[in-house]
C-alpha positions in Angstrom: 0.2 -17.4 28.7 0.1 -18.5 25.1 2.6 -21.2 24.2 4.9 -20.7 21.2 4.5 -23.3 18.3 6.6 -26.4 18.8 7.4 -26.9 15.1 10.2 -24.4 15.0 12.4 -26.0 17.7 11.6 -29.5 16.2 12.7 -28.3 12.7 15.8 -26.8 14.2 16.6 -30.0 16.0 16.2 -32.1 12.9 18.5 -29.6 11.0 21.1 -29.9 13.6 21.1 -33.7 13.5 21.5 -33.5 9.7 24.4 -31.1 10.0 26.1 -33.4 12.5 25.5 -36.6 10.4 26.7 -35.0 7.2 28.9 -32.1 8.1 31.1 -32.4 5.0 28.2 -31.5 2.8 27.3 -28.5 5.0 30.9 -27.3 5.0 31.2 -27.6 1.3 28.0 -25.7 0.7 29.1 -22.9 3.1 32.5 -22.7 1.4 30.9 -22.4 -2.1 28.5 -19.7 -0.7 31.3 -17.7 0.7 33.3 -18.0 -2.5 30.3 -16.7 -4.5 30.0 -13.8 -2.1 33.7 -12.9 -2.3 34.2 -13.4 -6.0 30.9 -12.2 -7.5 28.2 -10.8 -5.1 30.2 -8.2 -3.2 32.3 -6.9 -6.2 29.2 -6.7 -8.3 26.7 -5.3 -5.9 28.5 -3.1 -3.3 29.1 -0.1 -5.6 25.6 -0.2 -6.9 24.2 -0.4 -3.4 26.0 2.7 -2.3 24.7 4.7 -5.4 21.2 3.3 -5.2 20.8 4.2 -1.5 21.9 7.8 -2.2 19.5 7.9 -5.2 16.4 6.4 -3.6 16.9 8.2 -0.3 17.0 11.5 -2.1 13.8 10.6 -4.0 11.7 9.5 -1.0 9.2 12.1 0.1 9.8 14.4 -2.9 6.9 15.8 -4.8 7.2 14.4 -8.3 4.4 16.0 -10.5 5.8 14.4 -13.7 5.0 11.0 -12.3 1.3 11.7 -11.6 0.2 9.7 -14.7 2.1 6.7 -13.2 0.2 6.9 -9.9 -3.1 7.0 -11.9 -2.0 4.0 -14.0 -0.9 1.9 -11.0 -3.8 3.0 -8.7 -1.6 4.2 -5.9 -2.3 7.4 -3.8 -1.3 10.6 -5.5 1.8 11.8 -3.8 3.3 8.3 -3.3 5.1 8.1 -6.6 8.5 8.3 -4.9 7.7 5.0 -3.1 7.0 3.3 -6.4 10.2 4.8 -7.9 12.2 3.6 -4.9 10.7 0.1 -5.3 11.7 0.0 -9.0 15.3 1.3 -8.4 16.2 0.3 -4.9 16.0 -3.5 -5.1 14.7 -6.2 -2.7 13.6 -5.3 0.0 14.2 -1.5 -0.1 10.8 -0.9 -1.6 9.1 -3.0 1.1 10.9 -1.0 3.7 9.6 2.3 2.2 6.0 1.0 2.1 6.3 -0.3 5.7 7.7 3.0 7.0 5.0 5.1 5.4 2.3 2.7 6.7 3.8 2.9 10.2 3.3 6.7 10.0 -0.4 6.0 9.3 -0.2 7.8 5.9 -1.0 4.7 3.9 -4.1 2.6 4.8 -3.8 -1.2 5.5 -5.3 -2.0 2.0 -3.0 0.5 0.2 0.1 -0.7 1.9 -0.7 -4.4 1.3 -1.4 -3.8 -2.3 1.7 -1.6 -2.9 4.0 -4.1 -1.1 3.6 -6.4 -4.2 4.8 -4.2 -7.0 6.9 -1.7 -5.0 9.3 -4.4 -4.1 11.4 -5.5 -7.0 14.9 -6.6 -8.1 16.8 -3.3 -8.7 19.3 -2.4 -11.3 22.1 -3.0 -8.8 21.3 -6.7 -8.8 20.3 -6.9 -12.5 23.3 -5.2 -14.0 25.7 -6.5 -11.3 24.8 -10.2 -11.4 22.9 -11.0 -14.6 25.2 -9.2 -17.1 27.6 -12.2 -16.8 24.7 -14.6 -17.7 23.7 -12.9 -21.0 25.8 -12.5 -24.2 25.5 -8.7 -24.5 24.4 -5.6 -22.4 21.3 -5.3 -24.7 19.9 -8.5 -23.2 20.3 -7.0 -19.7 18.6 -3.8 -20.6 15.7 -5.7 -22.1 15.5 -7.8 -19.0 15.3 -4.7 -16.8 12.5 -3.2 -19.0 10.6 -6.4 -18.8 10.8 -6.4 -15.0 9.6 -2.8 -14.8 6.7 -3.4 -17.2 5.7 -6.6 -15.3 5.6 -4.6 -12.0 3.5 -1.9 -13.6 1.1 -4.3 -15.2 0.7 -6.2 -12.0 -0.3 -2.9 -10.3 -2.8 -2.4 -13.1 -4.3 -5.9 -12.5 -4.4 -5.9 -8.7 -7.7 -4.9 -7.2 -8.0 -2.1 -4.6 -7.0 0.9 -6.6 -7.4 4.4 -5.0 -7.4 8.0 -6.2 -6.9 9.8 -2.9 -4.0 12.2 -2.2 -1.3 11.9 0.5 1.7 14.0 1.5 4.9 12.2 2.4 7.4 13.8 4.8 10.6 14.9 3.2 13.8 12.9 3.8 17.4 13.9 4.2 19.7 12.3 1.6 22.5 10.3 3.3 26.2 11.2 3.1 28.6 8.9 1.3 29.8 7.4 4.6 26.2 6.8 5.7 25.4 5.2 2.4 28.4 3.0 2.6 27.5 1.9 6.2 23.9 1.1 5.1 25.2 -0.8 2.0 27.5 -2.9 4.2 24.6 -3.9 6.4 22.5 -4.9 3.4 25.5 -6.7 1.9 26.0 -8.7 5.1 22.4 -9.7 5.1 22.5 -10.7 1.4 25.7 -12.7 1.9 24.3 -14.4 5.0 21.2 -15.6 3.1 23.4 -16.7 0.1 25.5 -18.9 2.4 22.6 -20.3 4.4 20.6 -21.3 1.2 23.8 -22.5 -0.4 24.1 -25.1 2.4 20.5 -26.1 1.9 21.1 -26.4 -1.8 24.2 -28.6 -1.2 22.0 -31.1 0.6 19.3 -30.9 -2.1 21.9 -31.4 -4.9 23.3 -34.5 -3.1 19.8 -36.0 -2.5 17.5 -34.8 -5.3 18.8 -32.2 -7.8 21.3 -34.5 -9.5 18.3 -36.3 -11.0 16.9 -33.2 -12.6 17.9 -31.4 -15.8 20.0 -28.2 -15.4 17.2 -25.8 -16.2 14.9 -27.3 -13.6 17.8 -27.3 -11.0 18.3 -23.6 -11.8 14.6 -22.8 -11.5 14.1 -24.6 -8.2 17.3 -23.0 -6.9 16.0 -19.5 -7.9 12.7 -20.2 -6.2 14.6 -20.7 -3.0 17.3 -18.0 -3.2 17.7 -15.5 -6.1 21.5 -15.1 -6.3 22.2 -18.8 -6.2 19.5 -19.3 -8.8 21.1 -16.8 -11.1 24.5 -18.4 -10.8 22.9 -21.8 -11.5 21.7 -20.4 -14.8 25.3 -20.7 -16.1 24.6 -24.4 -16.6 21.7 -23.7 -18.9 23.1 -23.6 -22.5 20.2 -22.1 -24.4 20.4 -18.3 -24.1 16.7 -17.9 -24.7 15.7 -20.3 -21.9 18.3 -18.7 -19.6 16.8 -15.3 -20.3 13.2 -16.5 -19.7 14.1 -18.3 -16.4 16.0 -15.2 -15.3 13.0 -13.0 -15.9 10.7 -15.3 -14.0 13.0 -15.7 -11.0 13.8 -12.0 -10.7 10.2 -10.9 -10.8 9.1 -13.5 -8.3 12.1 -13.1 -5.9 12.0 -16.5 -4.3 11.5 -17.7 -0.7 14.5 -15.9 0.6 13.3 -12.5 -0.6 9.9 -13.3 0.8 11.4 -13.9 4.2 13.4 -10.7 4.0 10.3 -8.8 3.0 8.4 -10.3 6.0 11.2 -9.1 8.3 10.7 -5.5 7.2 7.0 -5.5 6.6 6.0 -4.5 10.1 2.2 -4.5 10.5 1.5 -4.5 6.7 -0.9 -7.3 5.7 1.1 -9.6 3.4 -1.8 -11.7 2.2 -1.6 -10.4 -1.4 2.2 -10.7 -1.7 2.8 -14.2 -2.9 -0.2 -14.3 -5.3 0.8 -10.9 -6.6 4.4 -11.9 -7.2 3.2 -15.0 -8.9 1.1 -12.8 -11.2 4.1 -10.6 -11.9 6.3 -13.6 -12.7 3.7 -14.9 -15.2 3.6 -11.5 -16.9 7.4 -11.3 -17.0 7.7 -14.8 -18.5 5.0 -14.0 -21.0 6.9 -10.9 -22.1 10.1 -12.9 -22.3 8.4 -15.4 -24.6 7.3 -12.6 -26.8 10.8 -11.2 -27.0 12.3 -14.6 -28.2 11.6 -13.9 -31.9 14.0 -10.9 -31.8 16.8 -13.0 -30.5 19.4 -14.6 -32.9 18.2 -17.9 -34.3 20.9 -19.9 -32.5 20.1 -18.3 -29.1 16.3 -18.0 -29.1 14.0 -20.5 -27.3 11.9 -22.2 -29.9 8.5 -22.3 -28.1 5.8 -24.4 -29.6 2.5 -22.6 -30.3 0.5 -24.6 -27.6 3.0 -23.4 -24.9 2.6 -19.8 -26.1 -1.2 -20.3 -26.0 -1.0 -21.7 -22.5 0.9 -18.7 -21.2 -1.4 -16.3 -23.0 -4.4 -18.1 -21.4 -2.8 -17.8 -17.9 -2.2 -14.2 -18.5 -5.8 -13.6 -19.6 -6.9 -15.4 -16.5 -5.0 -13.1 -14.2 -6.4 -10.1 -16.1 -9.9 -11.4 -15.9 -9.8 -11.7 -12.1 -9.2 -7.9 -11.7 -12.0 -6.3 -9.8 -13.3 -2.9 -10.5 -12.0 -0.9 -7.6 -14.0 1.5 -5.6 -12.3 4.3 -3.7 -10.4 3.0 -0.7 -11.4 4.7 2.6 -9.0 7.3 3.7 -8.8 5.8 7.2 -5.1 5.1 7.8 -3.7 1.8 9.0 -2.2 1.1 12.3 
């Protein structure tokens, strides 16, 4: 009988010792996390979650001929446009759940599902308009941020190798009733708040030990790489609006470790090998687009970026584009 790895119980034991030795820090972090959930996360996201579940559930499995050009642009199977739309509108990890469910029905191949998992799993308008509106000076910034995230996902799909042109047929879905959408939203909200509190405890220890040595923008960036909601709230300490906008675009497009763990939990048997490199590519594209948008911001708000920095981001973007492989048709053999 194969033994389970020992590193998990060892790590849990060390964490328990830290909690015992410094329980005030853990309690303070948990209290802040709960306050964030009660004062900001739940009021901002719950109504959006209910509406987005009703919208995306009604779209899944529908034949959407108007979106055929989008499937050809992104290289996904013709007939799977509703999955992409769900991934753009539903938020983390709704798109990943849709890809995993269709893969489990053996409609998507292993390669197709692994590729789609990258750009069909994004921060949705519920999170963007519910959380980031308070971070930016006007709704126009939030709309621009959402468009950047959509374009970065589509451009990532354009860059990723493994495109296909085959056709599939998705089974139709039954849109949920309002009570069903509310129940599903509460389950998602409980998961989101749980992750916020857990990572807020971790961040409390990091702030006591390390983060206080770092500038606010770097604290926000590292926080967002761990957990997205806490990272967005940490951006309030970044005074420059242009830098805040750029960091927000990068964090939302990457998702962070917490979103990655949530995605793994719903991925099923989908191969996740491309996920983190693909999300890094998407984040680079989003940051590059955010840099290009700086010149349209007011002079007092924009991030004045030196030309060498712009050239560096352009070079990184070109590097990602250059590694794109010319795809051959993906075999139609479905995954397990």
